[in-house]
C-alpha positions, 0 to 999 in steps of 0.5 A, a space after each residue: 578300917 573304923 573311920 569318924 567324919 568330925 565336922 562343924 557346918 553353920 551353912 550346910 556346905 561342910 556338912 554335905 561333903 562330910 556326909 558325901 565322905 561317910 557315904 563312900 568311907 561307910 563311916 560314921 558321923 560327929 556334928 560338932 554342935 556349937 552352943 553359941 549362937 551363929 544365926 543372922 548377920 550378928 551370928 556372922 559377925 561374930 563367927 568371924 570375930 571369934 575365928 580372927 582371934 581364935 576363940 573357942 567356944 563350948 561344943 556339945 558332949 559326944 558318945 564317940 569314943 575317939 580311941 576306937 577309930 582308925 582314922 578320923 577325918 575333920 571337917 570345918 568351913 573358913 571364917 575370915 580365912 581361920 578354923 571354926 571356933 568348934 573345930 578349934 575346941 574339938 582339936 584342942 580337947 581331943 589331940 592327945 586321943 586322935 589316931 590317924 587324921 586327915 582334914 577338909 575345909 570348905 572355903 568361900 575365896 582365900 588360901 586355906 594354907 593358914 587353916 590347914 596349918 592349925 588344924 595341923 598344929 592343933 591335932 598334934 600329927 601331920 594329917 594323911 591327906 587334906 581336902 579344900 573345896 569351894 563352898 559353892 561348888 561344894 553345895 552343888 556338886 558341880 565343877 571338880 568338888 565331885 572328882 576331888 572328893 573321890 581322889 581324896 577318899 581314894 587317897 585315904 583308903 590307900 594310906 589307911 591300908 598301907 598303915 594298917 600293913 605297917 602295923 600288922 608287920 610290926 606286930 609280927 616282928 615283935 612277936 618273934 
């Protein structure tokens, strides 16, 4: 199973989770780079505004060929209860070539349901699994975050194996 973890991280929490998942799945990583300055208090305020208004941004080009992967796991922090502009831009520009997907979110306190639905809508497909983690626990790897990541990875492994078995059965029945 060829897996790619695509993520955006401003403070490092989402990056920590992405790297943890990547190690467990032996996956490639793609860190999205937002070309807009989001540092400091003005960057923080701009980030919240851009998320609230569903703005897109300019992200750096990348060399990964998305169609070569069986699964792409997409991670984002939540800003103002919404999807980050970098991940929104990635999904809008690549939805037509995405294989199976899964999502993870790091958040401060609000519900992630709206953000997960937005990611699903932009990806044009239902995720195999989704994971929502408290940002602070993700940074410190405390609480239940480690167990939740393990469960997420296990669920994904099982589901991808099932999808691949179905594809093999379908290919074999078409050959007959």
